[in-house]
N, C-alpha and C positions, 0 to 999 in steps of 0.2 A: 494371537494373530489378528483379532478384530481391532485391538488397540493400535497395532502397527498400521493397518489399512486406514483407520480413522485419522491417525496422526499424519500419515502421508497425504491424505485428502485435505486436511486442514492446512498443511504447509503449502501445497499446491494452490489452494484457494487464496491463501494470504499473498502469495507471490503474484497471482493474477490480479487481485484487488489493488495491490501496491503499484503494479505496472500500469494498470488502467487509470489510476489516479494521476500518476505522473504524465501519462499521455494526454489526458484531458486537460491538465494544467498547461502542457506545452501547446496544445491547440488553442486554448484561451489566451495564452501569451502572444500568439500571433495576432489575435484580434486587438490586443492592447497596444500593439505597435502601430496600428493604423492612425492616420492623422486625426486630431481632435478627440482622441479617446484618453490617452495618457495612462501613466502608472506611477507607483510610488518610487521616488528616486533613490531611496535608501536600499530597497531590496531588488530593484529592477523589475522588468516585465515578468520574468518567471516566478520570482518570489511573490509578487502581487497576485499572480494567477494562482499560486499554491494557497495563498490566504483566502482567495475567493472560492476555490474548490472546497476548502475546509480541511481541518486536521482530523475530523472524525473518521474518514475512511483509512487514513494512515494509522490511527490508533487501533482501529479494528484489525487492520492487517498485521500489526505487530503483535497484538494479543492472540490472534489466530495462529501466528507462527510460533509463539511461545508455547501455547497449549498443544499445538501439533507436535512440536519437538519433544515435549514432555511425554506425550502419548507414544511417540516412536521409541523413546528410550524405555518406557515402561513395557512396551510390546516386545522389545528386544530382550529385556531382562526376564520376562515371562517365558520366552522361548528357550532359555538356557536351562 
């Protein structure tokens, strides 16, 4: 049961971290569209903002999700 709860908490935490990373990039993309600021033309304002925010939070969110999913599966198997 403890693995199930820990896994669910990890999954929820990863979803929150992923969402907040995307929201912060969206807010920064609005700043990039202001005059005399500019962005990379290949990836557009949102892609430029995602690079500025960084990939580390996204990697942490994916790892947390994978670990949480594994814990949930292990918790379900222990319960049987």
